[in-house]
C-alpha positions in Angstrom: -12.5 26.1 23.8 -14.2 22.8 23.0 -13.2 21.1 19.8 -15.5 21.3 16.8 -17.6 18.1 16.4 -16.3 17.2 12.9 -12.7 17.6 14.0 -13.3 15.6 17.1 -14.9 12.8 15.1 -12.0 12.8 12.6 -9.4 12.6 15.4 -11.2 9.7 17.1 -11.8 7.9 13.8 -8.1 8.4 12.9 -7.0 7.0 16.2 -9.2 4.0 15.8 -7.8 3.4 12.3 -4.2 3.6 13.6 -5.1 1.1 16.4 -6.7 -1.3 13.9 -3.5 -1.0 11.7 -1.4 -1.8 14.8 -3.5 -4.9 15.6 -3.3 -6.2 12.0 0.4 -5.7 12.1 0.8 -7.6 15.3 -1.3 -10.4 13.8 1.1 -10.6 10.8 4.1 -10.7 13.1 2.7 -13.7 14.9 2.6 -15.8 11.7 5.5 -18.2 11.1 8.3 -16.7 9.0 9.5 -19.9 7.3 12.8 -21.7 7.3 16.2 -20.2 8.3 17.0 -19.5 4.7 13.7 -17.7 4.1 14.2 -15.6 7.2 17.7 -14.7 6.1 16.6 -13.6 2.7 13.7 -11.6 4.1 16.0 -10.0 6.6 18.3 -8.9 3.9 15.5 -7.4 1.9 14.1 -5.6 5.0 17.5 -4.2 6.0 18.0 -2.9 2.4 14.6 -1.3 2.2 14.9 0.4 5.5 18.4 1.7 4.6 17.0 3.2 1.5 14.2 4.9 3.3 16.5 6.2 6.0 18.8 7.7 3.3 15.9 9.1 1.3 14.3 10.8 4.3 17.6 12.2 5.5 17.9 13.9 2.1 14.3 15.1 2.2 14.5 16.6 5.7 16.5 19.7 4.7 14.1 20.3 1.8 11.0 20.2 4.0 12.7 22.6 6.5 13.6 25.0 3.7 10.2 25.0 2.1 8.5 25.4 5.5 10.7 28.4 6.3 9.9 30.0 3.0 6.2 29.4 3.5 6.4 30.9 7.0 8.1 34.0 5.7 5.9 34.5 2.6 2.5 33.1 3.8 2.4 32.5 7.5 3.8 30.3 10.2 0.6 28.3 10.7 0.7 27.3 7.0 4.4 26.4 7.4 3.6 24.2 10.4 0.7 22.5 8.5 3.1 21.9 5.6 5.7 20.2 7.9 2.9 18.2 9.5 1.6 17.0 6.2 5.1 15.9 5.1 5.6 14.0 8.4 2.3 12.1 8.0 3.2 11.2 4.4 6.6 9.8 5.7 4.9 7.8 8.4 2.4 6.4 5.9 5.2 5.0 3.7 7.2 3.8 6.7 4.2 1.9 8.2 3.5 0.3 4.9 7.1 -0.7 4.4 7.4 -2.4 7.8 4.2 -4.3 7.2 5.1 -5.4 3.7 8.6 -6.7 4.5 7.1 -8.7 7.4 4.1 -10.0 5.4 6.1 -11.0 2.3 8.0 -14.0 3.8 5.1 -15.0 5.9 2.8 -15.1 2.9 5.4 -17.4 1.2 5.6 -19.7 4.2 1.8 -19.8 4.5 1.4 -20.7 0.8 4.1 -23.4 1.2 2.7 -25.1 4.4 -0.9 -23.9 5.0 -2.4 -23.3 1.6 -3.9 -20.6 -0.5 -6.5 -19.3 2.0 -4.0 -18.5 4.7 -1.6 -17.0 2.2 -4.3 -14.7 0.9 -5.3 -13.5 4.3 -1.7 -12.6 5.3 -1.1 -10.9 2.0 -4.3 -9.0 2.3 -3.5 -8.0 5.9 -0.1 -6.7 4.8 -1.8 -4.4 2.3 -4.5 -3.5 4.8 -1.9 -2.0 7.2 -0.8 0.5 4.4 -4.4 1.4 3.6 -5.5 1.9 7.2 -2.4 3.9 7.9 -3.1 6.2 4.9 -6.7 6.8 5.8 -6.1 7.1 9.6 -3.1 9.5 9.2 -5.1 11.6 6.8 -8.0 11.8 9.3 -5.7 12.7 12.1 -3.9 15.4 10.1 -7.1 17.0 8.7 -8.8 16.7 12.1 -5.9 18.3 13.9 -5.5 21.2 11.5 -9.3 21.8 11.4 -9.6 21.7 15.2 -6.9 24.4 15.6 -7.7 26.7 12.7 -11.4 26.4 11.7 -13.3 29.6 12.8 -15.2 29.3 16.1 -18.9 28.7 16.0 -19.5 31.7 18.2 -18.7 34.2 15.4 -21.8 35.7 13.7 -22.1 35.5 9.9 -20.2 38.4 8.4 -16.9 39.5 7.0 -15.0 38.3 10.1 -16.3 34.7 9.7 -15.6 34.7 6.0 -12.1 35.9 6.5 -11.6 33.1 9.1 -12.7 30.5 6.7 -10.4 31.9 4.0 -7.5 31.7 6.4 -8.5 28.1 7.3 -8.5 27.1 3.7 -5.0 28.6 3.3 -3.6 26.7 6.3 -5.1 23.4 5.5 -3.9 23.6 1.9 -0.4 23.7 3.4 -1.0 20.3 4.9 -1.9 18.9 1.4 1.2 20.6 -0.1 3.4 18.9 2.5 2.0 15.5 1.6 2.5 16.2 -2.1 6.1 17.2 -1.6 7.1 13.9 0.1 5.0 11.9 -2.4 6.9 13.5 -5.3 10.3 12.4 -4.1 9.3 9.1 -2.6 7.4 7.9 -5.7 10.0 9.1 -8.2 13.0 8.2 -6.1 11.7 4.7 -5.3 10.7 4.2 -8.9 14.2 5.1 -10.2 15.8 2.8 -7.6 13.6 -0.2 -8.4 14.1 0.2 -12.2 17.9 0.5 -11.7 17.9 -2.6 -9.5 15.8 -4.5 -12.0 17.9 -3.7 -15.0 21.1 -4.3 -13.0 19.9 -7.7 -11.9 19.0 -8.7 -15.4 22.4 -7.6 -16.7 24.3 -9.5 -14.1 22.1 -12.6 -14.3 20.9 -13.1 -17.8 23.8 -11.4 -19.7 26.9 -12.0 -17.6 26.2 -15.2 -15.7 23.7 -16.8 -18.0 21.1 -17.6 -15.3 17.4 -17.0 -15.3 15.8 -13.9 -13.9 15.3 -13.9 -10.1 17.7 -16.9 -9.7 18.7 -17.3 -6.1 22.4 -17.4 -7.1 22.2 -13.9 -8.4 22.9 -11.5 -5.4 21.4 -8.6 -7.4 18.0 -10.3 -6.8 18.1 -8.9 -3.3 18.5 -5.4 -4.6 15.7 -6.1 -7.1 13.3 -7.1 -4.3 14.4 -4.1 -2.2 13.5 -1.9 -5.1 10.1 -3.5 -5.4 9.4 -2.6 -1.8 10.7 1.0 -1.8 9.0 1.8 -5.1 5.8 -0.1 -5.0 5.2 0.1 -1.2 6.8 3.1 0.4 6.6 5.3 -2.7 3.1 4.1 -3.5 2.0 4.7 0.1 3.2 8.3 0.0 1.6 8.8 -3.4 -1.8 7.4 -2.3 -1.6 9.5 0.9 -1.1 12.6 -1.2 -4.0 11.8 -3.5 -6.3 10.9 -0.6 -5.5 14.1 1.4 -5.4 16.3 -1.7 -8.9 15.3 -2.9 -10.4 15.8 0.6 -8.7 19.1 1.2 -9.7 20.4 -2.2 -13.3 19.8 -1.3 -12.8 21.3 2.1 -11.2 24.4 0.7 -13.9 24.9 -1.9 -16.6 24.5 0.8 -14.7 27.1 3.0 -14.4 29.7 0.2 -17.1 29.2 -2.3 -19.5 32.2 -2.6 -22.3 29.8 -3.6 -22.5 28.6 0.1 -24.1 30.9 2.6 -22.1 31.8 5.7 -24.6 30.1 8.0 -24.1 26.8 6.2 -20.4 26.9 5.6 -19.5 25.0 8.7 -21.7 22.1 7.6 -20.3 22.2 4.1 -16.7 22.0 5.4 -17.7 19.1 7.7 -19.3 17.0 4.8 -16.0 15.9 3.1 -14.5 15.0 6.5 -17.6 13.0 7.3 -17.3 11.1 4.0 -13.7 9.9 4.8 -14.8 8.8 8.3 -17.5 6.7 6.6 -14.9 5.4 4.2 -12.6 4.3 6.9 -15.5 2.5 8.8 -16.6 0.7 5.6 -13.0 -0.3 4.9 -12.6 -1.8 8.4 -15.8 -3.8 7.9 -14.6 -5.1 4.5 -11.2 -6.1 6.0 -13.1 -8.1 8.7 -15.2 -9.6 5.9 -12.1 -11.1 4.2 -11.9 -13.6 7.1 -15.2 -15.1 5.8 -14.2 -15.2 2.2 -10.5 -16.1 2.1 -11.2 -19.9 1.5 -12.8 -19.2 -1.8 -11.3 -18.0 -5.0 -8.9 -15.1 -4.4 -10.3 -13.0 -7.2 -13.8 -13.4 -6.0 -12.9 -12.6 -2.4 -11.0 -9.4 -3.4 -13.8 -8.3 -5.7 -16.4 -9.0 -3.0 -14.7 -7.0 -0.3 -14.1 -4.1 -2.7 -17.8 -4.0 -3.6 -18.8 -4.4 0.1 -16.7 -1.4 1.2 -18.0 0.7 -1.7 -21.6 -0.3 -1.0 -21.3 0.5 2.7 -19.8 3.9 1.9 -22.5 4.7 -0.6 -25.2 3.9 1.9 -23.6 6.2 4.5 -23.0 8.9 1.9 -26.7 8.8 0.8 -27.9 9.3 4.4 -25.5 12.1 5.0 -26.3 14.0 1.8 -30.0 13.6 1.9 -30.1 14.6 5.6 -28.1 17.8 4.8 -30.3 18.6 1.8 -33.5 18.0 3.9 -32.3 20.5 6.5 -31.4 23.1 3.9 -34.8 22.6 2.3 -36.5 23.2 5.6 -34.7 26.5 5.7 -35.5 27.3 2.1 -31.9 27.0 1.0 -31.3 23.9 -1.2 -29.7 25.5 -4.2 -27.0 23.5 -6.1 -26.6 21.1 -3.2 -29.4 19.0 -4.7 -27.0 18.1 -7.5 -24.7 16.4 -4.9 -27.2 13.5 -4.3 -26.4 11.4 -7.4 -22.7 12.2 -7.5 -21.3 9.3 -5.4 -23.5 6.9 -7.3 -22.3 8.2 -10.7 -18.7 7.7 -9.5 -19.5 4.2 -8.3 -21.1 3.3 -11.6 -18.1 4.6 -13.5 -15.8 2.5 -11.3 -17.9 -0.6 -11.9 -17.8 0.0 -15.6 -14.0 0.3 -15.6 -13.8 -2.9 -13.5 -16.0 -5.1 -15.6 -16.2 -3.4 -19.1 -15.4 -5.7 -22.1 -11.8 -5.5 -23.2 -10.5 -4.5 -19.8 -7.4 -6.6 -19.3 -7.5 -6.0 -15.5 -9.7 -7.1 -12.7 -12.5 -8.5 -14.9 -10.2 -11.2 -16.1 -8.7 -12.7 -12.9 -6.7 -15.8 -13.5 -3.9 -17.0 -15.7 -3.3 -15.1 -19.0 -4.1 -16.8 -22.3 -1.5 -19.5 -23.0 -0.3 -19.8 -19.5 0.7 -23.3 -18.4 -1.5 -25.4 -16.2 -0.8 -24.8 -12.5 -0.7 -28.6 -11.7 1.8 -29.1 -14.5 3.9 -26.2 -13.2 4.0 -27.7 -9.7 5.1 -31.0 -11.1 7.9 -29.3 -13.0 9.0 -27.4 -9.9 9.1 -30.6 -7.9 11.3 -32.2 -10.6 13.5 -29.1 -10.6 13.8 -29.3 -6.8 14.9 -32.9 -7.0 17.5 -32.3 -9.7 19.0 -29.3 -7.9 19.0 -30.7 -4.4 22.6 -32.0 -4.6 23.8 -28.7 -5.8 22.1 -26.8 -2.9 23.4 -29.3 -0.4 27.0 -28.9 -1.7 26.7 -25.1 -1.5 25.4 -24.8 2.1 27.3 -27.8 3.4 24.5 -28.8 5.7 23.4 -32.0 4.1 19.7 -31.0 4.4 17.0 -30.4 1.8 16.7 -26.7 2.7 13.9 -27.2 5.2 16.0 -28.3 8.1 15.3 -32.0 7.7 18.3 -34.3 6.9 17.8 -35.9 3.6 21.3 -36.8 2.6 24.7 -37.1 4.2 26.9 -34.0 4.4 29.3 -33.5 1.5 32.3 -34.4 3.7 30.8 -37.9 4.2 30.2 -38.6 0.5 32.7 -40.8 -1.4 34.8 -38.9 -3.9 33.0 -40.5 -6.8 29.5 -39.6 -5.4 30.1 -36.0 -4.4 28.1 -33.6 -6.6 30.1 -31.1 -8.6 29.9 -27.5 -7.4 27.8 -25.1 -9.4 30.1 -22.7 -11.3 29.3 -19.0 -11.3 28.4 -18.9 -15.0 26.2 -22.0 -14.6 24.2 -22.9 -17.8 20.6 -23.4 -16.6 19.7 -25.4 -19.7 22.2 -28.1 -18.7 19.6 -29.3 -16.2 17.2 -29.9 -19.0 19.7 -31.6 -21.3 20.8 -34.0 -18.6 17.2 -34.7 -17.5 15.0 -35.3 -20.6 11.8 -35.6 -18.5 12.2 -32.0 -17.2 10.6 -29.6 -19.7 12.4 -26.3 -20.2 10.6 -23.1 -19.4 8.7 -21.4 -22.1 7.8 -17.7 -22.5 4.4 -18.4 -20.8 6.3 -19.6 -17.7 8.1 -16.3 -17.6 
């Protein structure tokens, strides 16, 4: 039996989205990863993040199998298989996002250090784009596959048999959404608990016990803190976004499949409309990601805001064409009904989003830039340069390489220094304010710096 057209479109669009995510990921991998020290730290963070995911998913697997078995016994095995498939797609969304983020983090730092803001913005944006594309593409693949296998055939005449088939379809595809929600619950909460525990532990070890600033490189707990940021804000967030994305679409699909307000002869088109919307959304997102290449040399806030509005505008244009075309066909058949109310809905949602983005008093995206009272960026760079110069002997004494951290010799190795010229080693409980007492020209950090 040939695949239904909406399901085929969803599968093809999902495949294209995954291919685009893979291409963006390869482009990230080709960027320079920085010095040996940067690569070592990034490797430690990546190993820790992947170890957490491996352990978390090992614990979740028996839960997914148990719930799938209960669904198969109580509801039906097609629903159980859809549940397991939804959980698997949610796991993959978090995994893809984690791999991209851990690769993009250090490359963004290296680009900011050597190539400037524009390249750093592009790499950081691409790192997030992999997660977004993976979420949208996996959702399309999952919904398209379940729809292709379970939606009633177009050869059935309107009647009780067709209505029963759509009710069964709504039941099965809801299992897919339930699987995505189950993984998101544990991934989001588990990752959040880990990142908070690592953050508090790093603060206790650094600020309280050792007396060094937060995120100081001499605090080994900083690695755990960065691992927590990745597992909580990347993998956990990815699974959470996937659940929200899939849940919203499948809720609309289930309503279209079971609502008595929709005639049986129009139910197939009503089910296809939400799927068509997310295909349009993926296409608009791909165009906006490509548009970032033209805007990354300007202000980062302006570039991000522009591509967001570009994607939303393209989606709205496609949604307008889709809805008005559907209503025109129904009007020709004398069956418009409540579908007329659908026409302004995307635009009302878009207007609400713009209000939340730009409304007065919003401390978020409408006030891009430094917070009130923040130090001048040029002054901060000057202070950092002074700090680098003051701490260079300490770093050279610790690594024993006689380099400045970038691989370029800038001083003799510690073994070659005279006894009276060798820098003193940094003790574990090093007082960070000693640097400022010994160097009056170096201003100590203020609360705004933090």
